[in-house]
C-alpha positions in Angstrom: 12.3 4.0 5.3 15.8 4.5 4.2 17.6 4.1 0.9 20.1 1.6 2.1 21.8 -0.4 -0.7 21.6 2.6 -3.1 24.8 3.2 -4.9 26.8 6.2 -3.5 26.9 8.0 -6.9 23.0 7.9 -7.0 22.9 9.4 -3.5 25.3 12.2 -4.7 23.0 12.8 -7.7 20.1 13.1 -5.4 21.8 15.7 -3.4 22.3 17.7 -6.6 18.6 17.5 -7.7 15.5 15.5 -8.6 16.5 12.0 -9.7 16.0 10.7 -13.2 13.2 8.2 -13.8 15.8 5.3 -13.9 17.4 6.5 -10.6 14.0 6.9 -8.8 12.9 3.5 -10.1 16.2 1.9 -8.9 15.7 3.4 -5.5 12.0 3.0 -4.9 10.5 0.3 -7.1 10.9 -2.4 -4.4 9.1 -0.2 -1.9 6.3 0.6 -4.3 5.9 -3.1 -5.1 5.9 -4.2 -1.5 3.2 -1.7 -0.5 1.1 -2.6 -3.5 1.4 -6.3 -3.0 0.7 -6.3 0.6 -2.5 -4.2 0.1 -3.8 -5.9 -3.0 -2.3 -9.5 -2.5 -1.9 -9.9 -6.2 1.3 -10.0 -8.0 0.2 -8.7 -11.3 -1.8 -5.9 -10.0 1.2 -4.8 -7.8 3.5 -4.9 -10.9 0.9 -2.8 -12.7 0.9 -0.2 -9.9 4.7 0.0 -10.0 4.5 0.9 -13.7 1.7 3.3 -13.1 3.5 5.1 -10.3 6.7 5.6 -12.3 4.9 6.7 -15.4 3.2 9.3 -13.3 6.6 10.2 -11.7 8.0 10.7 -15.3 5.1 13.1 -16.0 5.4 15.1 -12.7 9.0 15.0 -11.9 9.6 18.6 -12.9 7.1 19.7 -10.3 8.8 17.7 -7.4 11.6 18.8 -5.1 14.3 16.5 -4.0 13.1 16.5 -0.4 9.6 15.3 -1.1 10.2 12.6 -3.8 9.8 9.5 -1.6 6.8 10.9 0.2 5.1 11.7 -3.1 5.9 8.2 -4.5 4.3 6.6 -1.4 1.3 8.8 -1.6 0.7 8.0 -5.3 1.2 4.3 -4.5 -1.4 4.4 -1.7 -3.8 6.3 -4.0 -3.3 3.8 -6.9 -3.9 0.9 -4.4 -7.2 2.5 -3.4 -8.2 3.1 -7.0 -7.4 -0.5 -8.0 -9.3 -1.9 -4.9 -12.4 0.2 -5.7 -12.2 -1.0 -9.4 -12.0 -4.6 -8.3 -14.9 -4.2 -5.8 -17.0 -2.7 -8.6 -16.3 -5.6 -10.9 -16.9 -8.1 -8.1 -20.3 -6.6 -7.2 -21.3 -6.6 -10.9 -20.3 -10.3 -11.3 -22.2 -11.3 -8.1 -25.3 -9.4 -9.5 -25.0 -11.2 -12.7 -24.1 -14.7 -11.4 -25.8 -14.4 -8.0 -24.4 -16.1 -4.9 -22.5 -18.5 -7.2 -20.4 -15.7 -8.5 -16.8 -15.1 -7.7 -15.9 -13.9 -4.3 -12.8 -12.0 -3.1 -11.3 -15.1 -1.6 -11.9 -17.3 -4.7 -10.2 -14.8 -7.0 -6.9 -14.8 -5.1 -4.4 -17.6 -5.9 -4.0 -19.9 -3.0 -0.2 -19.2 -2.7 -1.0 -15.6 -1.8 -3.4 -16.4 1.0 -1.9 -16.3 4.4 -2.9 -15.4 8.0 -2.1 -11.8 7.5 -4.3 -11.4 4.4 -7.1 -13.2 6.4 -6.7 -10.8 9.3 -6.7 -7.7 7.1 -9.8 -8.9 5.3 -11.8 -8.1 8.4 -11.2 -4.4 8.1 -11.9 -1.5 5.7 -9.5 -0.4 3.0 -8.3 2.8 4.8 -7.6 0.9 8.1 -5.9 -1.9 6.1 -3.5 0.6 4.4 -2.7 2.3 7.8 -1.9 -1.0 9.4 0.3 -2.0 6.4 2.2 1.3 6.5 2.5 1.3 10.3 3.5 -2.2 11.0 5.0 -3.6 7.9 6.8 -0.5 6.8 7.4 0.9 10.2 6.2 4.4 9.3 5.2 6.7 12.2 1.8 8.3 12.5 3.1 11.7 11.4 4.3 10.2 8.0 1.1 8.3 7.5 -0.9 11.4 8.4 0.9 13.6 5.8 0.5 10.9 3.1 -3.2 10.2 3.8 -4.3 13.7 4.7 -5.7 12.6 8.0 -5.1 13.8 11.6 -2.8 11.7 13.7 -5.6 11.1 16.2 -7.9 9.8 13.6 -5.2 7.4 12.5 -4.6 6.1 16.0 -8.3 5.6 16.5 -8.6 3.7 13.2 -5.8 1.5 14.1 -7.2 0.7 17.5 -10.6 -0.2 16.1 -9.0 -2.2 13.3 -7.0 -4.2 15.8 -10.0 -4.8 18.0 -11.9 -6.1 15.0 -9.1 -8.4 13.9 -8.7 -9.7 17.5 -12.4 -10.4 17.6 -12.2 -12.6 14.4 -8.7 -14.1 15.2 -9.2 -17.4 16.7 -5.9 -19.1 16.8 -2.4 -18.0 17.9 -1.6 -14.9 19.7 -3.8 -11.8 19.4 -2.5 -8.9 17.3 -0.8 -6.2 19.5 -1.4 -2.5 19.5 1.3 0.1 18.7 
């Protein structure tokens, strides 16, 4: 990812040191929101994660160096998405225990305007594979970047992508099958 569209004066300040909270927010909030939204499929939760990421940035910014800021922000975003998803799944399991089979399901809790073919396809795979596919194909990150962010070997990531695409293709009944990277 690049920082196209960022004002030249902000780029100059970046070259001088770690950006302020406002500068970092101006540069990266759209990326944080997009990753969060694509993973969680929920507008409000994605906005909450944007807030959480930049609150954490303000707390940790003194420990960061200019050359690792965007990687750090992406890693925190991914971790917050996983945390939110785990929390949602615990609540969902509890609700289904209390209400039985008539309780809420993942699909019933998502507003219909957020449902699309991609969300359907991604629902067939586990969280980690879903995040890897989102980062790889939607954000065009290479395996090395994803490996550093998720602390997983490149070979493992490629294997997870392959298995995830196989699983999606197995469930995908209309249109063109999803392609491998």
